[in-house]
C-alpha positions as CSV (number, residue, x, y, z in Angstrom):
1,M,82.5,-49.5,-72.2
2,D,80.9,-48.6,-69.0
3,R,82.1,-50.4,-65.9
4,F,80.2,-51.3,-62.8
5,F,80.5,-52.9,-59.3
6,V,78.5,-55.9,-58.4
7,L,77.0,-55.9,-55.0
8,P,74.6,-58.6,-53.7
9,E,71.0,-57.6,-52.8
10,V,71.5,-54.0,-54.0
11,K,69.7,-53.1,-57.2
12,N,70.4,-50.5,-59.8
13,G,70.4,-47.5,-57.5
14,A,71.1,-44.1,-59.1
15,G,71.9,-42.9,-55.5
16,W,75.5,-44.0,-56.0
17,R,76.7,-40.5,-56.4
18,G,80.3,-40.1,-55.3
19,T,80.8,-43.3,-53.4
20,R,83.0,-45.2,-55.9
21,L,86.3,-44.3,-54.2
22,A,84.9,-45.1,-50.8
23,L,83.8,-48.5,-52.0
24,L,87.2,-49.3,-53.5
25,A,89.1,-48.2,-50.3
26,V,86.9,-50.0,-47.8
27,M,85.8,-53.1,-49.7
28,G,88.7,-53.5,-52.1
29,G,89.0,-57.0,-53.3
30,A,85.7,-58.1,-52.0
31,L,84.0,-56.4,-54.9
32,L,83.9,-57.9,-58.4
33,L,85.0,-55.5,-61.0
34,A,83.6,-56.4,-64.3
35,G,82.9,-55.1,-67.9
36,C,79.6,-54.6,-69.6
37,S,77.3,-57.6,-69.0
38,S,74.9,-59.2,-71.5
39,S,72.6,-60.1,-68.6
40,S,71.6,-57.6,-66.0
41,D,69.9,-60.4,-64.1
42,K,73.1,-62.3,-63.4
43,L,75.3,-59.2,-62.9
44,D,73.1,-56.5,-61.4
45,P,75.0,-53.2,-61.4
46,F,74.7,-51.0,-58.4
47,A,74.6,-47.6,-60.0
48,G,75.9,-44.8,-62.1
49,T,77.4,-45.3,-65.5
50,G,77.0,-49.1,-65.2
51,S,73.3,-48.9,-64.8
52,P,71.4,-49.7,-68.1
53,K,70.3,-46.7,-70.0
54,Y,67.0,-46.2,-71.8
55,A,67.7,-47.0,-75.4
56,K,64.7,-45.4,-77.1
57,S,64.2,-41.7,-77.9
58,G,61.4,-39.5,-76.6
59,P,59.9,-39.2,-73.1
60,L,60.7,-41.7,-70.5
61,P,57.9,-44.1,-69.4
62,K,56.7,-43.6,-65.9
63,G,56.3,-46.5,-63.5
64,G,57.0,-49.9,-64.9
65,G,59.2,-51.1,-62.0
66,R,58.6,-53.6,-59.3
67,R,57.8,-53.5,-55.6
68,H,61.1,-54.0,-53.7
69,V,62.3,-53.9,-50.1
70,G,65.4,-56.0,-50.1
71,K,67.7,-57.6,-47.5
72,P,70.2,-55.7,-45.4
73,Y,73.3,-54.6,-47.4
74,T,76.6,-53.0,-46.5
75,I,78.2,-50.0,-48.2
76,A,81.6,-48.5,-47.1
77,G,81.4,-50.5,-43.9
78,K,77.9,-49.4,-42.9
79,T,74.9,-51.7,-43.0
80,Y,71.5,-50.6,-44.1
81,Y,68.2,-52.4,-43.3
82,P,65.4,-51.9,-45.8
83,T,62.0,-52.2,-44.2
84,P,58.4,-52.1,-45.2
85,N,57.7,-50.0,-42.1
86,P,60.1,-47.1,-42.2
87,K,60.4,-44.2,-39.7
88,P,57.4,-41.9,-40.1
89,V,59.6,-38.8,-39.9
90,E,63.4,-38.2,-40.4
91,V,65.4,-35.0,-40.2
92,G,68.7,-34.6,-41.8
93,L,70.6,-33.5,-44.9
94,A,69.3,-33.9,-48.5
95,S,71.3,-33.8,-51.7
96,W,70.3,-34.1,-55.3
97,Y,71.3,-36.0,-58.5
98,G,70.7,-35.3,-62.2
99,P,72.4,-35.5,-65.6
100,K,74.9,-38.4,-64.8
101,F,72.0,-40.7,-64.0
102,H,69.3,-39.3,-66.3
103,R,67.5,-42.0,-68.3
104,R,69.2,-44.8,-66.4
105,K,67.5,-47.6,-64.3
106,T,66.7,-47.1,-60.7
107,S,66.9,-49.7,-57.9
108,N,63.4,-51.0,-58.6
109,G,63.7,-51.1,-62.3
110,E,62.1,-47.8,-63.2
111,W,63.8,-45.1,-65.4
112,F,65.3,-42.1,-63.6
113,D,64.0,-38.8,-64.9
114,M,65.8,-35.8,-63.4
115,Y,62.9,-33.6,-64.5
116,Y,60.4,-35.7,-62.4
117,L,59.7,-35.4,-58.7
118,S,61.5,-38.5,-57.5
119,A,64.1,-39.5,-54.8
120,A,66.5,-42.1,-53.5
121,H,66.3,-43.4,-49.9
122,K,68.4,-46.1,-48.2
123,T,65.7,-48.1,-46.6
124,M,62.1,-47.1,-47.7
125,P,60.1,-49.7,-49.6
126,L,60.1,-49.0,-53.3
127,P,58.2,-47.3,-54.8
128,S,56.9,-45.0,-52.0
129,Y,55.7,-41.5,-51.5
130,A,57.4,-39.1,-49.2
131,R,56.8,-35.4,-48.3
132,V,60.0,-33.5,-48.0
133,T,60.2,-30.0,-46.4
134,N,63.2,-27.7,-46.6
135,L,63.6,-26.6,-43.1
136,E,65.7,-23.6,-44.2
137,N,63.0,-21.9,-46.3
138,G,59.7,-23.9,-45.5
139,R,59.2,-25.2,-49.1
140,T,57.6,-28.6,-49.5
141,V,57.4,-31.2,-52.2
142,V,55.9,-34.7,-52.5
143,V,58.2,-37.2,-54.3
144,R,58.2,-40.7,-55.6
145,V,60.9,-42.7,-53.9
146,N,62.1,-45.3,-56.4
147,D,65.9,-45.6,-55.8
148,R,68.5,-46.4,-53.2
149,G,71.0,-43.9,-51.7
150,P,72.5,-41.5,-50.9
151,F,75.6,-43.1,-49.3
152,V,77.6,-39.9,-48.7
153,G,78.2,-38.6,-45.2
154,T,75.0,-38.2,-43.1
155,R,72.6,-37.4,-46.0
156,I,69.2,-39.1,-45.6
157,I,67.7,-38.6,-49.0
158,D,68.8,-37.8,-52.6
159,L,66.2,-35.8,-54.6
160,S,65.9,-35.5,-58.4
161,M,67.1,-32.2,-59.9
162,A,63.5,-31.1,-60.3
163,A,62.6,-31.8,-56.7
164,A,65.7,-29.9,-55.5
165,E,64.6,-26.9,-57.6
166,Q,61.2,-27.1,-56.0
167,L,62.8,-27.0,-52.6
168,G,65.1,-24.2,-53.6
169,Y,68.5,-25.8,-52.9
170,K,69.7,-26.9,-56.3
171,R,72.4,-24.3,-56.5
172,K,73.5,-24.8,-52.9
173,G,73.7,-28.6,-53.4
174,K,72.2,-29.7,-50.1
175,A,69.7,-28.6,-47.4
176,R,68.4,-29.7,-44.0
177,V,65.1,-31.3,-44.5
178,R,62.2,-33.2,-42.8
179,V,61.2,-36.4,-44.6
180,E,57.7,-37.8,-43.9
181,Y,56.9,-41.3,-45.2
182,L,53.4,-41.3,-46.8
183,G,53.1,-44.9,-47.9
184,P,53.4,-47.2,-51.0
185,A,53.1,-45.6,-54.5
186,P,51.4,-47.4,-57.4
187,L,53.6,-49.3,-59.9
188,G,52.0,-47.7,-63.0
189,D,52.1,-44.1,-64.4
190,D,51.5,-41.9,-61.4
191,R,51.8,-38.5,-63.0
192,R,48.2,-37.4,-62.3
193,L,48.3,-38.7,-58.7
194,L,51.7,-37.1,-58.0
195,A,50.5,-33.8,-59.4
196,K,47.4,-34.0,-57.1
197,L,49.5,-34.7,-54.1
198,N,51.6,-31.7,-54.8
199,R,48.6,-29.5,-55.2
200,V,47.7,-30.3,-51.5
201,K,51.3,-30.8,-50.3
202,D,50.9,-28.3,-47.5
203,A,47.7,-29.9,-46.1
204,P,47.7,-32.2,-43.0
205,K,49.2,-35.6,-43.6
206,A,45.8,-37.2,-43.3
207,T,44.7,-35.4,-46.5
208,L,47.6,-36.7,-48.4
209,L,47.0,-40.3,-47.2
210,A,43.4,-40.0,-48.2
211,A,44.4,-38.8,-51.7
212,I,46.8,-41.8,-52.0
213,R,44.0,-44.2,-51.0
214,G,41.8,-42.6,-53.7
215,A,39.3,-41.2,-51.1
216,D,37.2,-38.1,-51.8
217,T,38.9,-35.5,-49.6
218,G,36.8,-32.5,-50.5
219,T,38.0,-29.3,-52.1
220,M,41.5,-29.8,-50.7
221,V,42.0,-32.2,-53.5
222,A,41.5,-30.7,-57.0
223,G,38.6,-32.2,-58.9
224,A,36.8,-33.5,-55.9
225,A,33.4,-32.3,-55.0
226,P,33.2,-29.9,-52.0
227,V,32.2,-31.4,-48.7
228,Q,29.1,-29.8,-47.5
229,T,29.1,-28.6,-43.9
230,P,26.5,-30.6,-42.0
231,R,23.7,-28.6,-40.5
232,A,24.1,-30.0,-36.9
233,Y,26.5,-32.0,-34.9
234,A,26.0,-33.9,-31.6
235,V,27.9,-32.0,-28.9
236,P,28.6,-33.7,-25.5
237,A,26.1,-32.7,-22.8
238,R,28.9,-31.3,-20.7
239,A,30.2,-29.0,-23.4
240,E,31.1,-25.9,-21.5
241,V,29.9,-22.5,-22.6
242,V,32.0,-19.7,-21.2
243,R,30.3,-16.4,-20.8
244,D,31.9,-13.5,-22.6
245,A,34.0,-15.8,-24.7
246,S,34.3,-16.8,-28.3
247,Y,35.6,-20.0,-29.9
248,L,38.1,-20.7,-32.6
249,V,39.1,-23.8,-34.5
250,Q,42.9,-24.0,-34.6
251,V,43.6,-25.8,-37.9
252,A,47.4,-25.7,-38.4
253,S,50.5,-23.7,-37.9
254,F,53.3,-23.0,-40.5
255,A,56.7,-21.3,-40.5
256,D,55.9,-20.2,-44.1
257,R,53.1,-17.7,-44.6
258,E,52.4,-18.8,-48.2
259,R,51.7,-22.3,-47.0
260,A,49.3,-21.0,-44.4
261,M,47.5,-18.8,-47.0
262,A,47.1,-21.8,-49.3
263,L,45.5,-23.9,-46.6
264,T,43.2,-21.0,-45.6
265,R,41.9,-20.7,-49.2
266,S,41.3,-24.5,-49.2
267,I,39.2,-24.5,-46.0
268,S,37.3,-21.3,-46.7
269,P,34.2,-23.2,-48.0
270,Y,33.7,-24.6,-44.5
271,G,33.6,-21.3,-42.6
272,P,35.4,-18.0,-42.0
273,A,39.1,-18.7,-42.1
274,R,42.1,-16.5,-41.4
275,V,45.9,-16.5,-40.9
276,V,47.2,-15.1,-37.6
277,P,50.9,-14.4,-36.9
278,A,52.4,-15.7,-33.6
279,E,55.8,-15.2,-32.1
280,V,57.3,-18.3,-30.5
281,N,60.9,-18.3,-29.2
282,G,61.8,-15.4,-31.4
283,M,60.3,-17.0,-34.5
284,T,57.2,-16.0,-36.4
285,F,54.7,-18.7,-37.1
286,W,51.5,-18.4,-39.1
287,R,48.4,-20.0,-37.6
288,V,45.4,-21.0,-39.7
289,Q,42.2,-20.5,-37.7
290,M,38.5,-20.7,-38.3
291,G,36.0,-18.4,-36.5
292,P,35.4,-16.8,-34.2
293,F,32.2,-18.8,-33.3
294,P,29.7,-17.8,-30.6
295,N,29.5,-21.2,-29.0
296,P,31.1,-24.7,-28.9
297,Q,28.4,-26.1,-31.1
298,A,29.2,-23.8,-34.0
299,A,32.9,-24.4,-33.6
300,G,32.4,-28.1,-33.4
301,A,30.4,-28.0,-36.7
302,A,33.4,-26.3,-38.4
303,Q,35.9,-28.7,-36.8
304,Q,34.0,-31.8,-38.1
305,A,33.5,-30.2,-41.5
306,V,37.2,-29.8,-42.1
307,A,37.7,-33.4,-40.6
308,Q,35.5,-34.6,-43.5
309,A,37.9,-32.8,-45.8
310,G,40.8,-34.8,-44.3
311,I,42.1,-32.4,-41.6
312,Y,41.8,-34.5,-38.5
313,D,44.0,-32.7,-36.0
314,A,42.1,-29.4,-35.8
315,R,41.2,-28.4,-32.2
316,I,38.8,-25.9,-30.6
317,I,40.3,-23.1,-28.4
318,T,38.4,-20.7,-26.2
319,V,39.1,-17.0,-26.3
320,Q,38.1,-14.9,-23.3
321,A,36.7,-11.5,-24.0
322,T,38.8,-8.6,-22.6
323,R,37.2,-5.7,-20.9
324,G,38.5,-2.1,-20.7
């Protein structure tokens, strides 16, 4: 029979991966070692082979868990503080987990599917959405965070096998990533929403937040009606027009050219868009720009058009004409 460790306040986290020896060494007799339990409510296994397994055949149901934050808990001498307001951005190492935990319960009572885009995090509220970017190759994925972990070394997030494949580090085992918290995920089946988020995963964060809220974010979200560019915009009376100059709208900048190209295609209904390479500290970045426009009014119209599509941090830049 499977065996498990009982830890107060910590639910069925599949993010256990590889910590059993550390727990025995550090916590020793403080842990209750038990056999299979007839009541998972009284004895709540922390993870791994002790976590209940989905008994039926066929595809795993999606969602079905509960909203959970939890109290502070200690693993291997380190205390973690779950919070409803996690850090907006974290940078660190990511790992992944798969077959050993496939079809077993996660920390908030869902079923772990290694073929789904999900993840384990030590402190985020469950379930949540997070955007994870592999800083080694620029790839990005949006995942459903529904588990606790990882508790190995300095790793900050544990992705499902499918998510690790998306980010291109499954074979390597770990990667340096940036994790952006996006907000609470729905409790029910979120396959359509998660697919939508991943279609616009490279868009500005505001676009993803609008999609989560169910807002119409224009053509950047598949299935939404295009946002029509307004005919005119109010421009401040002091808007400066520089002679022999043109105006661009700087929309975004990426380390990965493909991501820049994807965004360029998304905003093309709102005006002329292009990708421009730029060298910064020996690295090549790909800037997404709109224009050139002949005056600030035209540039402002494009800026506000993409703002209606959920891109709120675009800015206008002035380009001085050069003379020979």
